[in-house]
C-alpha positions as CSV (number, residue, x, y, z in Angstrom):
1,M,23.5,1.4,-15.7
2,N,25.0,2.8,-12.4
3,G,23.4,2.9,-9.3
4,K,22.9,2.0,-5.6
5,M,20.2,1.8,-3.0
6,D,19.7,4.5,-1.6
7,L,17.5,2.8,1.9
8,F,16.4,-0.7,2.7
9,F,14.1,-0.2,5.4
10,E,11.5,-2.1,6.8
11,K,8.3,-1.1,7.8
12,D,5.2,-3.2,9.7
13,G,7.1,-6.3,8.5
14,K,7.4,-5.5,4.7
15,Y,10.4,-5.0,3.4
16,Y,10.6,-1.3,0.9
17,I,14.1,0.4,-1.0
18,L,14.0,3.7,-1.2
19,D,15.7,5.4,-4.1
20,W,15.9,9.6,-4.1
21,K,16.3,11.3,-7.3
22,S,17.9,14.4,-8.3
23,N,16.2,14.7,-12.0
24,F,15.3,18.8,-12.6
25,L,11.7,18.2,-14.2
26,G,11.1,21.5,-14.2
27,D,10.2,24.7,-12.4
28,Q,7.3,24.5,-11.5
29,L,6.0,22.3,-8.3
30,S,3.7,20.5,-11.0
31,D,6.2,19.2,-13.3
32,Y,6.9,16.4,-10.4
33,E,2.8,15.4,-10.8
34,T,2.6,11.8,-11.4
35,P,2.4,11.9,-15.5
36,Q,5.9,13.5,-15.3
37,V,6.9,11.4,-13.0
38,W,6.4,8.5,-14.3
39,A,7.8,9.8,-17.6
40,A,11.2,10.2,-15.7
41,M,10.9,6.6,-15.3
42,A,10.8,5.2,-18.0
43,E,13.1,7.7,-19.9
44,N,16.5,7.0,-17.1
45,N,15.9,2.8,-17.1
46,Y,14.5,3.6,-13.4
47,H,11.8,0.7,-14.3
48,L,15.1,-1.5,-15.2
49,Q,16.9,-0.5,-11.5
50,Y,14.3,-0.7,-9.5
51,H,13.6,-4.4,-10.5
52,I,17.4,-6.0,-10.8
53,Y,17.7,-3.9,-7.1
54,T,14.0,-5.8,-6.2
55,V,15.8,-8.9,-7.3
56,A,18.5,-8.5,-4.7
57,V,16.1,-7.4,-1.9
58,C,13.9,-10.8,-2.5
59,K,17.5,-12.9,-3.1
60,Y,18.6,-11.1,0.3
61,L,15.8,-11.6,2.3
62,A,15.0,-15.1,1.0
63,L,18.7,-16.0,3.2
64,R,17.1,-14.1,6.2
65,I,13.6,-14.0,6.4
66,P,12.1,-17.7,7.0
67,N,9.3,-19.0,4.7
68,F,10.0,-15.1,3.1
69,D,6.9,-14.4,0.8
70,Y,6.8,-11.8,-2.0
71,S,3.5,-10.7,-1.7
72,T,3.5,-10.6,2.5
73,N,7.7,-9.4,3.1
74,F,8.0,-7.2,0.0
75,G,6.4,-3.9,0.2
76,G,7.5,-2.2,-2.8
77,V,9.4,0.1,-4.4
78,I,9.4,4.3,-3.4
79,Y,11.6,6.8,-5.6
80,L,11.6,10.4,-4.5
81,F,12.2,13.1,-7.1
82,V,14.1,15.3,-4.3
83,R,12.3,19.1,-6.4
84,G,9.1,17.8,-6.4
85,V,8.6,16.0,-2.6
86,R,6.4,18.2,-0.6
87,I,4.5,17.4,3.0
88,N,0.5,15.9,2.5
89,S,1.5,15.9,-0.9
90,N,1.9,12.7,-4.1
91,S,4.4,15.0,-5.8
92,G,7.7,13.8,-6.8
93,V,6.9,10.0,-5.6
94,F,6.8,7.3,-7.2
95,Y,5.5,4.1,-5.7
96,Y,5.6,0.7,-7.7
97,K,5.4,-3.3,-6.7
98,P,7.2,-4.5,-9.6
99,E,4.6,-8.1,-10.4
100,K,5.8,-11.4,-8.3
101,N,6.1,-13.1,-11.7
102,T,8.4,-11.4,-13.1
103,I,10.4,-10.6,-9.7
104,Y,11.1,-14.9,-10.2
105,K,11.1,-15.0,-13.6
106,L,14.1,-12.8,-13.3
107,I,16.0,-14.7,-10.5
108,D,15.6,-17.6,-12.4
109,L,17.3,-15.7,-15.3
110,F,20.1,-14.8,-13.0
111,K,20.8,-18.1,-11.7
């Protein structure tokens, strides 16, 4: 796996990871609807990628925010498939907040 977070940002007291994806899913806007985006996420191991990114971000935030709380302070991950993104639409957008228990199990595993 090779990658870097494209953007790590804060909005309304919650921190998010955003990653732009240039994958070609098809010629039609309908090729970037939720089922196709989820399939692309699985085919490209992006679920693994955002879990690793989330672990790194949570470890960082725990050092920077007193009493860091995953449920309160972390907003989730956003993957934007650039060819499908449109204003006022969910086309080309993947959003997910990994389960807290999963992230903390991974943090323990990486110790």
